[in-house]
C-alpha positions in Angstrom: 69.3 7.6 27.4 69.8 10.0 24.4 69.0 13.7 24.8 66.7 14.4 21.8 65.0 17.8 21.7 61.2 17.7 22.2 60.5 18.7 18.6 62.3 15.7 17.3 60.6 13.1 19.5 58.2 12.2 16.7 61.1 10.6 14.8 61.2 7.8 17.3 57.4 7.3 17.3 54.5 8.7 19.1 55.3 7.1 22.5 59.1 7.3 22.5 60.2 9.3 25.4 63.9 8.3 25.4 64.8 12.0 25.2 63.6 12.4 28.9 66.7 12.0 31.1 66.3 9.7 34.1 67.3 11.1 37.5 70.3 9.4 39.2 68.1 8.0 41.9 65.2 7.1 39.7 64.9 3.6 41.1 63.6 5.0 44.4 61.0 7.2 42.7 57.7 5.6 41.7 56.3 7.8 38.9 56.6 7.9 35.2 55.0 11.0 33.5 53.8 11.1 29.9 54.2 14.6 28.6 51.8 14.2 25.7 48.5 13.0 27.1 48.9 13.9 30.8 49.1 10.3 32.0 51.0 9.3 35.1 52.2 5.7 35.7 52.7 4.5 39.2 54.8 1.5 40.2 52.5 0.0 42.8 55.2 -2.2 44.2 57.3 0.8 45.2 57.8 1.4 49.0 56.3 4.8 48.4 53.3 3.6 46.4 50.7 4.0 49.2 51.7 7.6 50.0 52.1 8.5 46.3 48.7 7.0 45.6 47.0 9.2 48.1 48.6 12.2 46.4 47.7 11.1 42.9 44.1 10.4 43.8 43.9 14.0 45.0 45.3 15.6 41.8 44.4 13.1 39.0 41.7 10.7 37.8 42.4 7.0 38.3 42.2 5.3 34.9 43.4 1.8 35.6 44.6 0.2 38.9 45.5 -3.5 38.4 48.1 -5.3 40.6 51.5 -3.9 39.7 51.1 -0.7 37.5 48.5 2.0 38.1 47.6 4.6 35.6 46.2 8.1 36.3 45.4 11.1 34.2 45.6 14.8 35.0 42.4 16.6 33.9 40.9 20.0 34.4 38.3 18.6 36.9 40.9 16.6 38.9 43.1 19.7 39.4 40.0 21.7 40.3 39.3 19.1 43.0 42.9 19.3 44.2 43.0 23.0 44.7 39.5 22.8 46.4 41.0 20.8 49.2 43.8 23.2 49.8 46.6 22.1 47.6 48.7 24.9 46.2 49.8 24.9 42.5 53.5 25.1 43.4 53.1 22.2 45.9 51.5 20.0 43.2 54.4 20.6 40.8 57.0 20.2 43.5 55.7 16.9 44.8 55.3 15.5 41.3 58.9 16.5 40.5 60.1 14.8 43.7 58.2 11.6 42.9 59.0 11.4 39.2 61.8 9.5 37.7 62.3 12.3 35.2 62.0 16.1 35.5 58.4 17.1 35.2 57.9 18.1 31.5 57.1 21.7 30.7 53.8 20.7 29.0 52.6 19.2 32.3 53.6 22.3 34.2 51.8 24.5 31.7 48.7 22.4 31.9 48.6 22.5 35.7 49.1 26.3 35.8 46.5 26.9 33.1 43.9 24.7 34.9 44.5 26.2 38.3 44.9 29.9 37.5 41.4 30.6 38.5 39.9 27.4 39.9 39.7 27.1 43.7 40.7 30.7 44.3 37.3 32.0 45.4 35.0 30.5 48.1 31.4 31.3 49.2 31.3 30.8 52.9 28.3 30.9 55.3 29.6 32.3 58.5 27.7 33.8 61.4 24.6 33.6 59.3 26.2 35.9 56.7 27.5 35.1 53.3 31.1 36.0 52.5 33.2 35.8 49.3 36.6 34.7 50.4 40.0 34.3 48.8 43.7 34.2 49.9 44.5 36.6 47.1 43.5 40.3 47.4 43.9 40.9 43.7 41.2 38.4 42.8 38.6 39.9 45.2 39.4 43.4 43.8 38.9 42.1 40.3 35.5 40.6 41.3 34.5 43.9 43.0 35.3 45.8 39.8 32.9 43.5 37.9 29.8 45.5 36.9 27.5 42.7 38.2 29.3 41.5 41.3 30.4 44.9 42.6 26.9 46.1 43.6 26.3 42.9 45.5 28.7 43.8 48.3 27.3 44.9 51.6 29.0 47.9 53.1 29.4 47.3 56.8 31.2 48.8 59.7 33.9 46.1 59.7 34.8 46.6 56.0 35.4 50.3 56.0 38.9 51.5 55.2 41.1 52.2 58.2 39.8 49.5 60.5 42.2 46.9 61.9 42.5 43.8 59.8 41.1 45.5 56.7 42.9 45.9 53.4 41.3 48.2 50.9 37.8 47.5 52.0 38.4 43.8 52.5 38.2 41.9 55.8 41.5 40.1 56.7 41.6 37.2 59.0 43.5 34.0 59.6 42.8 31.1 57.2 40.4 28.6 58.7 41.8 25.4 60.2 40.3 22.3 61.6 41.3 23.4 65.1 39.5 21.4 67.8 37.0 19.9 65.4 36.9 16.1 65.9 35.1 13.9 63.4 33.0 11.4 65.4 34.2 7.8 65.3 37.9 8.7 64.9 38.8 8.7 68.5 40.2 5.2 68.4 42.1 4.0 71.4 45.8 3.7 70.7 45.8 0.0 70.6 49.0 -1.9 70.8 50.6 -2.1 67.4 53.3 -4.6 66.8 56.8 -3.0 67.2 58.0 -4.4 63.9 55.0 -3.0 62.1 55.4 0.3 63.7 59.1 0.5 62.8 58.2 -0.5 59.2 55.6 2.2 59.0 58.0 4.8 60.4 60.7 3.8 57.9 58.2 4.3 55.1 57.2 7.7 56.4 60.9 8.7 56.6 61.5 7.5 53.1 58.5 9.4 51.8 59.6 12.5 53.6 63.1 12.3 52.1 61.8 12.0 48.6 58.7 14.2 48.7 60.3 16.8 51.0 57.7 16.9 53.8 58.6 19.0 56.8 56.3 18.2 59.6 57.9 20.8 61.9 56.7 23.6 59.6 53.0 22.5 59.7 52.2 24.5 62.8 53.8 27.7 61.6 51.8 30.9 61.2 48.7 30.3 59.2 48.1 32.1 55.9 45.6 34.9 55.8 42.4 35.2 53.8 40.4 38.2 52.7 36.7 38.5 52.2 33.8 40.7 51.6 30.1 40.2 52.5 27.2 39.9 50.1 23.5 39.6 50.8 21.8 36.2 50.8 19.5 37.4 47.9 22.6 37.7 45.7 24.0 34.2 46.1 22.4 32.6 43.0 23.3 35.5 40.8 26.9 35.6 42.2 27.4 31.8 41.5 26.1 32.2 37.9 28.3 35.2 37.2 31.5 33.6 38.7 30.8 30.5 36.5 30.6 32.8 33.4 33.9 34.6 34.2 35.7 31.3 34.9 36.1 31.8 38.6 33.8 29.0 39.9 32.8 29.4 43.6 33.7 26.6 46.0 31.0 26.3 48.6 32.0 25.9 52.3 29.7 25.8 55.3 31.1 27.3 58.5 28.6 25.2 60.5 30.3 25.8 63.9 29.4 29.6 63.6 25.8 29.0 62.3 23.5 30.1 65.1 20.5 30.8 63.0 19.8 27.1 62.1 18.9 25.0 65.2 21.3 22.3 66.2 20.3 18.7 65.7 20.8 16.3 68.6 22.8 13.6 66.8 26.1 11.8 67.4 27.6 8.5 66.7 27.1 5.8 69.3 30.2 5.1 71.4 30.6 1.6 69.9 30.8 3.0 66.4 34.3 3.3 64.9 34.9 4.3 61.3 37.7 2.7 59.2 40.9 4.5 58.2 39.8 5.1 54.6 36.5 6.5 55.8 38.3 8.8 58.1 40.6 9.9 55.3 37.6 10.7 53.0 36.0 12.8 55.8 39.2 14.6 56.5 39.1 15.9 52.9 35.6 17.2 53.6 36.3 18.9 57.0 40.1 19.5 56.6 39.8 23.3 57.3 37.1 23.1 60.0 34.3 23.8 57.5 32.1 21.5 55.5 33.2 21.4 51.9 30.6 20.3 49.3 31.8 17.5 47.0 31.7 13.8 46.1 33.2 10.8 47.9 33.7 7.6 45.8 33.8 4.3 47.7 33.1 0.8 46.4 29.8 -0.8 47.2 30.0 -2.5 50.6 32.7 -0.2 51.9 30.5 1.8 54.1 29.4 4.9 52.1 26.3 5.1 54.3 28.4 5.3 57.5 30.5 8.1 55.9 27.3 10.1 55.2 26.0 9.5 58.7 29.3 10.5 60.3 29.3 13.7 58.2 25.8 14.5 59.5 26.9 13.9 63.1 29.8 16.3 62.5 27.7 19.1 61.1 24.8 18.6 63.6 22.2 20.5 61.5 19.0 19.4 59.8 19.7 16.8 57.1 18.0 15.6 53.9 19.0 12.3 52.5 17.9 11.6 48.9 17.9 8.0 47.5 17.0 6.2 44.3 14.1 4.0 45.6 11.8 3.7 48.6 13.6 0.5 49.6 16.8 2.4 50.1 14.9 5.1 52.0 13.9 2.6 54.7 17.5 1.2 54.7 19.0 4.7 55.3 16.5 5.3 58.1 17.4 2.0 59.7 21.2 2.7 59.4 20.8 6.1 61.1 19.0 4.4 64.0 21.7 1.7 64.1 24.8 3.8 64.0 23.9 7.1 65.8 21.9 8.5 68.7 19.1 10.3 66.7 15.6 9.5 68.0 13.0 7.9 65.7 10.6 10.9 66.1 13.3 13.1 64.6 13.4 11.1 61.4 10.9 11.9 58.7 10.2 9.7 55.7 8.9 11.2 52.5 7.8 8.6 49.9 4.7 7.8 47.9 3.5 5.8 51.0 4.8 7.9 53.9 4.6 11.6 54.3 5.5 12.6 57.8 7.4 15.5 59.5 9.8 15.4 62.3 8.6 16.9 65.6 11.4 19.2 66.7 13.0 22.3 65.2 15.8 20.2 63.7 15.6 16.7 62.2 16.3 14.3 59.4 14.3 13.7 56.2 14.9 10.7 54.0 13.2 10.7 50.6 13.8 9.8 46.9 14.9 11.9 44.0 11.6 11.4 42.2 9.5 12.6 45.1 11.4 15.9 45.3 12.0 16.4 41.6 8.4 15.5 40.5 6.6 18.4 38.7 3.2 16.8 38.3 0.2 17.6 40.4 0.7 16.3 43.9 -1.7 15.1 46.5 -2.6 17.4 49.4 -0.3 15.6 51.9 2.6 15.4 49.4 2.4 19.1 48.6 2.4 20.0 52.3 5.5 17.9 52.8 7.2 19.5 49.7 6.3 23.0 51.0 8.0 22.0 54.3 11.2 21.0 52.5 11.4 24.1 50.3 10.4 26.7 52.9 13.4 26.3 55.2 17.2 26.1 55.2 18.9 22.7 55.5 22.4 22.4 56.9 23.3 19.3 54.9 22.0 17.2 52.0 23.3 13.7 51.3 22.9 12.6 47.7 23.1 8.8 47.5 24.1 7.2 44.2 25.0 10.7 43.0 25.8 9.6 39.5 22.1 9.8 38.7 21.9 13.5 39.6 23.0 14.8 36.1 19.8 13.3 34.6 17.4 16.0 33.6 14.8 15.0 36.1 17.1 14.7 39.1 19.2 17.8 38.6 16.2 19.9 39.7 16.7 18.5 43.2 19.9 20.5 43.6 18.2 23.8 43.1 14.9 22.8 44.8 16.5 22.2 48.2 18.3 25.1 50.0 21.2 23.3 51.6 24.5 24.8 52.8 26.6 21.7 52.2 26.1 18.9 49.7 27.8 15.5 49.9 27.5 13.1 46.9 28.1 9.4 47.5 28.7 6.8 44.8 30.7 3.7 43.9 30.7 4.4 40.2 31.4 8.0 39.1 30.8 7.0 35.4 28.0 7.4 32.9 27.7 6.4 29.3 26.7 9.9 28.4 28.8 13.1 28.9 26.8 14.5 31.8 29.1 13.2 34.5 31.2 16.3 34.3 28.1 18.4 35.3 28.5 17.1 38.9 31.5 19.4 39.4 29.3 22.4 39.5 26.0 20.8 40.6 27.5 19.2 43.7 31.2 20.0 43.9 34.6 18.4 43.1 35.5 14.8 43.9 37.0 14.9 47.4 38.2 11.2 47.6 38.2 8.0 45.7 39.3 4.6 47.2 41.2 1.8 45.6 38.9 -1.3 45.3 41.6 -3.9 45.3 43.5 -2.3 48.2 40.3 -2.5 50.3 39.8 -6.1 49.3 43.3 -7.0 50.2 42.9 -5.5 53.7 39.6 -7.3 54.2 37.3 -4.3 54.2 35.4 -5.6 51.2 34.9 -9.1 49.8 37.5 -10.8 47.6 35.5 -11.6 44.4 36.2 -14.1 41.7 34.7 -12.8 38.4 33.9 -15.2 35.5 32.2 -14.9 32.1 30.4 -18.1 31.2 30.0 -18.7 27.5 26.8 -20.4 26.6 26.5 -21.7 23.0 23.2 -20.9 21.3 21.1 -24.0 20.4 20.5 -24.5 16.6 16.8 -23.6 16.8 17.5 -20.3 18.7 20.4 -19.3 16.6 18.6 -19.8 13.3 15.9 -17.4 14.5 18.5 -15.1 15.9 20.1 -14.5 12.5 17.0 -13.4 10.9 15.3 -11.2 13.5 15.3 -7.5 14.5 17.7 -6.2 17.1 15.1 -6.2 19.9 13.9 -9.7 19.0 17.5 -10.9 18.9 18.0 -9.5 22.4 15.2 -11.7 23.8 16.5 -14.7 21.9 20.0 -14.6 23.4 18.6 -13.9 26.9 16.3 -16.9 26.7 18.9 -19.2 25.2 18.3 -22.7 26.7 22.0 -23.2 27.3 22.1 -20.0 29.3 19.1 -21.2 31.3 20.9 -24.5 32.0 24.1 -22.7 33.1 22.0 -20.6 35.4 20.3 -23.7 36.9 23.6 -25.5 37.3 25.3 -22.5 39.1 22.3 -22.0 41.4 22.3 -25.7 42.3 26.1 -25.7 42.9 26.2 -22.6 45.1 23.1 -23.5 47.1 24.8 -26.7 48.1 27.8 -24.7 49.3 25.6 -22.6 51.5 25.8 -19.4 49.4 23.1 -16.8 49.1 22.5 -16.1 45.4 21.2 -13.1 43.5 20.2 -13.5 39.8 20.0 -10.3 37.8 17.9 -9.7 34.7 17.0 -6.4 33.1 14.4 -8.1 30.9 11.2 -8.7 33.0 9.9 -11.4 30.7 13.1 -13.4 31.2 13.2 -12.6 34.9 9.7 -14.1 35.4 10.4 -17.1 33.1 13.6 -18.1 34.8 12.2 -17.5 38.3 9.0 -19.4 37.7 10.7 -22.3 36.0 13.1 -22.6 38.9 10.5 -21.8 41.6 12.3 -18.8 43.1 11.1 -15.4 44.3 11.6 -12.4 42.0 11.3 -8.6 42.4 10.8 -6.1 39.6 9.3 -2.7 39.1 5.7 -3.9 39.5 6.4 -5.6 42.8 4.7 -3.8 45.7 6.8 -2.2 48.4 5.5 -4.6 51.1 6.2 -7.7 49.0 9.7 -6.4 48.3 10.5 -6.0 51.9 9.1 -9.5 52.7 11.2 -11.2 50.0 14.3 -9.4 51.0 13.8 -10.2 54.7 13.2 -13.9 53.9 16.4 -13.9 51.7 18.4 -12.5 54.7 16.9 -14.6 57.5 15.2 -17.7 56.1 17.5 -20.6 55.4 14.9 -22.0 52.9 15.2 -18.9 50.7 18.7 -18.9 49.2 18.1 -17.5 45.8 16.2 -14.4 44.6 15.8 -12.9 41.1 16.1 -9.1 40.7 15.4 -6.7 37.8 17.4 -3.5 37.5 15.5 -2.2 40.6 18.2 -4.0 42.6 21.2 -2.4 40.9 21.7 0.3 43.5 21.0 1.0 47.2 19.7 -2.4 48.2 21.8 -3.7 51.1 22.1 -7.5 51.1 25.2 -8.3 53.1 24.4 -12.1 53.2 24.7 -12.4 49.4 27.9 -14.2 48.3 27.1 -15.2 44.7 25.7 -13.1 41.8 24.6 -14.5 38.4 23.8 -12.0 35.6 21.6 -13.3 32.8 20.6 -10.0 31.2 22.0 -6.5 31.4 21.6 -3.0 30.0 23.7 -3.2 26.9 27.3 -1.9 27.6 26.7 0.0 30.8 30.0 -0.1 32.9 28.2 1.6 35.8 25.6 -1.2 36.0 28.2 -3.9 35.9 30.1 -2.3 38.9 26.9 -1.6 40.8 25.8 -5.2 40.5 29.1 -6.5 41.6 28.7 -4.2 44.6 25.7 -6.3 45.8 28.2 -9.0 46.9 31.2 -6.8 47.9 30.2 -6.5 51.6 32.9 -8.1 53.7 31.8 -11.7 54.4 31.6 -13.3 57.8 32.7 -16.7 56.4 36.4 -17.6 56.4 36.7 -19.2 53.0 40.3 -19.4 51.7 40.9 -17.3 48.6 37.7 -15.9 47.1 34.7 -15.6 49.3 32.3 -14.1 46.7 31.5 -15.0 43.1 30.3 -13.0 40.1 29.1 -14.8 37.0 28.1 -13.1 33.8 26.3 -15.5 31.4 26.8 -14.6 27.8 25.3 -16.3 24.7 28.2 -17.2 22.4 28.6 -15.7 18.9 25.9 -13.0 19.6 26.0 -9.3 20.1 25.9 -9.9 23.8 29.6 -10.8 23.8 30.4 -7.3 22.4 28.3 -5.6 25.1 29.9 -7.8 27.8 33.4 -6.7 26.9 32.4 -3.0 27.2 30.6 -3.6 30.5 33.7 -5.1 32.1 35.9 -2.1 31.3 35.4 -0.3 34.6 35.9 -3.4 36.8 39.0 -4.4 34.8 40.4 -0.9 35.4 39.8 -1.4 39.1 42.0 -4.5 39.0 39.5 -7.3 38.6 40.2 -10.2 36.2 37.4 -12.0 34.3 38.0 -15.6 33.7 36.2 -17.3 30.8 34.4 -20.5 31.4 33.5 -22.4 28.2 32.1 -25.5 29.8 30.5 -26.2 33.2 31.8 -29.7 34.2 28.9 -31.9 35.2 26.1 -29.8 33.8 24.7 -32.7 31.7 24.3 -34.8 34.8 22.2 -32.3 36.7 18.9 -33.9 37.7 15.8 -32.2 36.3 17.9 -30.2 33.8 15.6 -27.7 32.1 15.1 -27.8 28.3 17.1 -31.0 27.9 15.0 -32.2 24.9 14.5 -30.8 21.5 10.7 -30.6 22.0 11.1 -28.5 25.2 13.5 -26.1 23.4 11.1 -25.7 20.5 8.2 -25.0 22.8 10.3 -22.4 24.6 11.3 -20.9 21.3 7.7 -20.6 20.2 6.8 -19.0 23.6 9.6 -16.4 23.1 8.5 -15.7 19.5 4.9 -15.1 20.7 6.1 -12.2 22.9 5.6 -8.7 21.5 8.5 -6.5 20.6 8.1 -4.6 23.9 9.0 -7.8 25.8 12.3 -7.9 24.0 13.4 -4.7 25.6 14.7 -4.0 29.1 12.6 -2.8 32.0 12.0 0.8 31.5 13.3 3.4 33.8 15.8 6.2 34.3 19.5 6.0 35.3 18.8 5.0 38.8 16.3 2.1 38.5 12.8 1.3 37.5 11.4 2.1 41.0 12.0 5.8 40.4 9.7 5.7 37.4 7.2 3.7 39.2 7.0 6.1 42.2 6.7 9.1 40.0 3.7 7.5 38.1 5.6 7.1 34.9 4.7 3.4 34.4 1.2 2.2 34.3 0.2 -1.5 34.4 -1.8 -2.9 31.5 -2.8 -6.3 30.2 -1.3 -7.8 27.0 -3.5 -8.2 24.0 -3.9 -11.5 22.3 -1.7 -12.1 19.3 -2.7 -14.3 16.4 -1.0 -15.7 13.3 -1.4 -18.2 10.6 0.3 -21.6 10.8 1.0 -24.5 8.4 -0.9 -27.8 8.5 2.4 -29.5 9.4 2.7 -27.3 12.5 -0.9 -27.9 13.5 -0.4 -31.7 13.2 2.8 -31.6 15.3 4.9 -32.7 12.3 7.8 -30.6 13.3 7.4 -31.1 17.1 6.1 -27.5 17.5 3.2 -26.5 19.7 0.3 -24.5 18.2 1.0 -20.8 18.5 -0.7 -17.6 17.4 0.8 -14.4 16.0 -0.4 -11.0 15.0 -1.1 -11.3 11.3 0.2 -7.8 10.6 3.6 -8.8 11.8 3.9 -11.5 9.1 3.7 -8.9 6.3 7.3 -8.1 5.5 7.7 -4.5 4.2 10.1 -4.1 1.3 13.4 -2.5 2.2 14.7 0.2 0.0 17.4 2.8 0.2 16.4 6.4 1.0 16.2 7.6 -2.6 14.1 4.7 -3.9 11.8 4.9 -0.9 11.2 8.6 -1.5 10.5 8.2 -5.2 8.3 5.1 -4.6 6.1 6.7 -1.9 5.9 10.1 -3.6 4.6 8.4 -6.8 2.0 6.5 -4.8 0.7 9.7 -3.2 
């Protein structure tokens, strides 16, 4: 390779890095580093790939992880998360250099140093019921104490006077915290017999990793580093956090729960039969690595056991817990999971929803509620207000935020400040949003502690192996003619109700029911949801379905062999646990939402009991051909493609024409359907309303109110009334037939100003 100076690299093109000299043993090193846009490319077929991947997930954001080449990107937030779990800046640069095929470029080193100069250096620790500001660097604490706002917050105590042992210039000095004898429940696995060959292989990989990365296991137990701290009053905590954010020294929150004697201990532990998986143990080790509870976010795919991770964390801390979910259905599922996996007694679990408002009986306990119930600012009922006062009047050791990607929404972010909790754990499968609020989680909750690789978990059998397919459904001539001349919202309803899409859905349901699959059909549009379900005589759930009816339908779907297909609106996107489901069909979605696509796939990701060869779960996205839906579909698939999933395109379903009782097989049936669709108001052409989480949130908070539709009338031709064009008699709203002239802004301004 030629040695071209950095300044001349543009001569060879924007992405020409031939001036970077390869190391002599580059073949044994798995990383390529892009000095321009902070990208890191990992060769996933390298013997060091698994260990290097663990390191990269800690310091960088995964961008794309298909079969052979993985892409990561260094960002300010990813480096913030890295230093928050104890990685030193020099260690990050050193390991990158040892894994890279070329010397780490100076631009990368500068970026890492700039991003970590202040992040992760200061911690707010609750210890012995007292708050301490802690840092390994004395100079940083001295700088904070000189700040005109932070300085007066310090409490002068006997133990931080000059001259005392272990005190440096007014700061308390002690050994850095370690995990010590803390054991995460469920990790005491018996040392089962592992094949000798497999053990030797694993050892050889560890030795190879050590030789390249430079790990020295003998030095791990050397003398621990020291930390320094000063005490502040509990009344100053909020002001301190705000001030540290302003001066760019954000506080990491840690909870020294083992030394908290003020908050009562909760009698909770995992049942002896409960064992957590290796990746769950790894994620929890990031949270409890220094013997304290770090606040942060754990990202695991749906079906990989996020709930068990949260329960295990609660069993480790053993203090009062609040669990916040997106819907009342998930509230009941969390309660059931706690009773299934751990030893907590039912009387120590309280449920706070629109239908249940109960307290636990002992001093310490568990409360499961929804974001909307806690964040609601409207007038509450007497029982609801009493329960809310109970939640806000006490300290909570731990709060679990399920589907944490919804928290940045304006309504839900109030939850973080409403509940006084010492440690916060966010759980999600999709740390993505279509707006720019996802970055807010780093200071609302904490940094990302761990993110799993979807395809790796699938290959090891922890989650289902899914075949994804996009089914192209041509628009019928009648529907497409109307589609070309209608408004955007009307077009949406037309391509959802496309008869060819209906037939494809019917065919796939028939095919998979014969295979013995359990099928979920998703539709954001409630009108389409009801039309499909009623035509095919299937159960459906949407925002207006009562809680009791939802539970009955879901229970029948799980246990009744006669109920193999259910239709769900967006209320089923998150937190509904249906492990029996093996097939998912999507007929309508929320525009280009990557999060929703991944969350829906997650409904069938639970590891299956059946032993099918190859794929054991199926995900179909039905798309009307030559419509805007194809554009949205491509955007929606981006997140799953980055996780390594491949979408196959099906242009024709073999044998569809031979299906008995095929819906809308005749021109007359299709025209009647078209007229029924055109009769619907513009509101029906939109998706079911709701916030980021699902429509159930809006329903619980009283945002939606049911109402009857008004009759719509229109004029019709004599030919239509006589059935001359095979159309049924319909009525429209007359006012909608009056087309308003369309002008540009200037003409419209002049025209209307002259009329006034």
